[in-house]
N, C-alpha and C positions, 0 to 999 in steps of 0.2 A: 663723245669724241670718236671719230672714225679710227679704227685700228686695222691695219692691213692683215689679211689672212696669211697663214703659213705658206700657202701657194704663192701669194704675191711677194712674200719675203724671198722665196726661192728665186723667183724671176728677177727681182730687183738687185739681189746681192750675191748671186751665184757667179763669182769672179774666178775663172779657171786658174789665173796666175797665182792666186792665194792658196790653192789646194795643196800642192806638195809640201810647202813649209809647215802648214798646220798638221798634215799627216805625220810628218817626221817628228815634230814636237810632241804631239799627243802620244805617239808610239813610244818615244823615249821615256816620257813621264810614266806611262803605264808600266813599261818594262821595269823601270826602277822601283816602282811601288810593289808590283807583284813578285819581285825577287824576294821580298820578306814576308809576303802574305798570300793566302789562298782564300778564295771566296768560300764561304760557309765553313771555314776551318774553325775548330774549337781549340782554344789555348790548351797547352799540355796540362796545366794545373786544373783547368775546368774539366778536361777529359778524365783525369784521375778521379776527380770528385764525383763525376757522373757514374763512373764504373764502380765506385766503392760504396755509395750510399744505398740504403734500403728504406722503404716506407715513403710516407708523404712528406715532401719538403717544398712547400708552396713558395715561400719567399726566396730561397736560393734559386729555384728554377725560374721564377719571374725575373730575377736579376740577370740570370744567364741569357734569357730570351731578349731582354732589353739590350744587353751588351752585344749580343750577336747582331741585332738590327743596326745599332748606331755605328758599328765597325764594319758592317757589310757594304762595301763600296759598290757592289753590283746592284743591290737593292736601291741604294741612294741614287745611283746613276739613272736607273729605270724610273724611279719616282720623279727625279728632276726632269726627265723627258716627258713624263705623263702630264705634269702640271705646267710645262713650259709656256703653252699658249692658253692656259685656263685662267680666267680672271674672276669669275664668280665663285664664291665659297661653296655654293650649292653644287656646282659642277666638280669642283675639287673633291668634295665629300663623296660624290657618287663614284668617281674613278678610283679614289683611294680605298673606298669600301669594297669595290669589286676586286681590287688587287688583294686586299686583306682577306676577303672571303676565299678566293682561290688559294692563296698561300696557306691559310689555316686548314682548309679541307685536306689538301694533299700531305701537309706535314703530319697532322694527327693520324689520318688514315694510313699513311705510309708506314709509320712506326707501329701502330696498333696491329696492322695486318702483315707486318714484316715484308713490305713491298718497297724495294728501293731500285734506283736506276744508277748505273755506273756514274761515279762522281764526276769523272772527266766529261762524259757525254752530257749529263744534265747541266753542268756548268758551261759547256760550250753552247747549249741551247739558251741558257740565260744570257750569255754574251750576244747571241743572235737576237734576243728580245730587245737588247739595248740598241743594236744596229737598226732593227725594224722601227723602233720608236723614233730614232733620230731621222730616218728617211721619211717617216710620216710627217714629222715637224717641218721638214724641208719641202714638203709637197711633192715628193718624188713619185708616189703612186699615181697621182692625178696626171703628172707630166709624162710618165712613162707608159702607163696603161689606161689612163682615162677613167680610173675608178678610185673610190675611196673606201677602204675597209671599214667595217663597223668597229670604231675604236673602243667601245665599251666591251664588246665580246672579245676583242684582241687582248685588252687589259686583263680580263678575267682568265683567259687561257694562259697568258704568260704568268699570271699570279699562281696558277696551278703548277707551272713549271718551277717557279722559284720555291714553292713549298716542297716539291720533290727533292730539290737540291739539299735543303736542310734535313729532310727525312732520311736521305741516304747517309748523311754524316751521323745522325743520331743512332741509326740502326747499327752502324759500325761500332758504336761505343757500348752497345748491349746494356741499355738501361734496365735495372731490375724490374721484374714484373710486378712486384709488390708496390702499389701506389703509382703504377705507370700512368693511368689515365689522368688522375688529378695533377700529377707532375707535368704531363704534357700540356694540359689546359693552362696551368700556371706559366709554363714556358711560352705558350702562345699569347697569353695576356702580356707577358713581358715584351714579346716581339711587337705587339701592337703599341705598347707604350713607347718603345724605342722608335717605332715608325712615326708616331705622332711628334716625338721630339725632333727627329730628323726632318720631318715635314715642316715643322714650325721654323726651324733654322733656314730651310730652303725658301719658304714663303717670305721671311724677313729679308733675305738677301735679294730675292726676285723683286719684291716690292720696291726696294731701293734702286735696283738696276733698271726696272721698267720706267722709272721717272726720268732716266737719262735719255736725251734725244738720240743717242747712238745705239739704243737698244736693238732696233730692228737690223741695223747694220752688223752688230756683233752677234745677233741671234744666229746668223748663218755660220759664223766661226764656231760658236759654242756647240752647235749640233753636228758640225763636221768633226770636231774634236771628240764629241761623245760617240759618234759612229766609229771613228778610228779606234777609240778605246775598246768598243765592243768587238771589232775585228781582231785586234791584237789579243784580246781575252780568248776569243774563239781559237786563234792559232796556238796560244799557249796550252789550252786544255786539250786540243786534238794532238798536239805534240806529246803531251804527258800520257795520253791514252795509248799512243802507238809505241812510246818508249818504255813506259812502265811495265 
């Protein structure tokens, strides 16, 4: 069965009169949510645990990694955007693997070599990654510039950025050097487990949604809302950077 491309969806459903309402709605929802949460934040109880333990603790760190991923709305939003127009499991596996590879490399290397980026700046970049993916899904690059970026390379690069976001937080918590590498690897395994759980939930929801005749009409709405969430997230992080 023929499926319209994201570019065709942009042309068919880009209705200017709908834009302001969705911008306002998405912004209000994100502001309400981020008032009680911060991307890559670690709960106070988990923070205390990380700072106090010594030695190898594989199961607890695996749990913490999984918990971080399934509660990391920035990761989930980006993954949602990545797989939005992917239908074959082979393609989904390639893109998710590239994201996981980038995320894993910078998280582990960042902590091991004590190389972090200001949390506000890196979280703003992560918000930018969400905006970029939403624009890609809307076919904006072809429409505006007549080019299509290599989405695999872009996914890997933004995966590296997401990993730095977590590494910056973990560095702040000063994990004990004893057992550091095994604990980091366990944490990363947990992150990947959490990512698979989040991905499974997204795929189930997307599979149901794609069967609806209105999918391509609502696809525009969903990506505009996702883009708006990314812009609001960028604004919140930059505000925090200049105010803090």
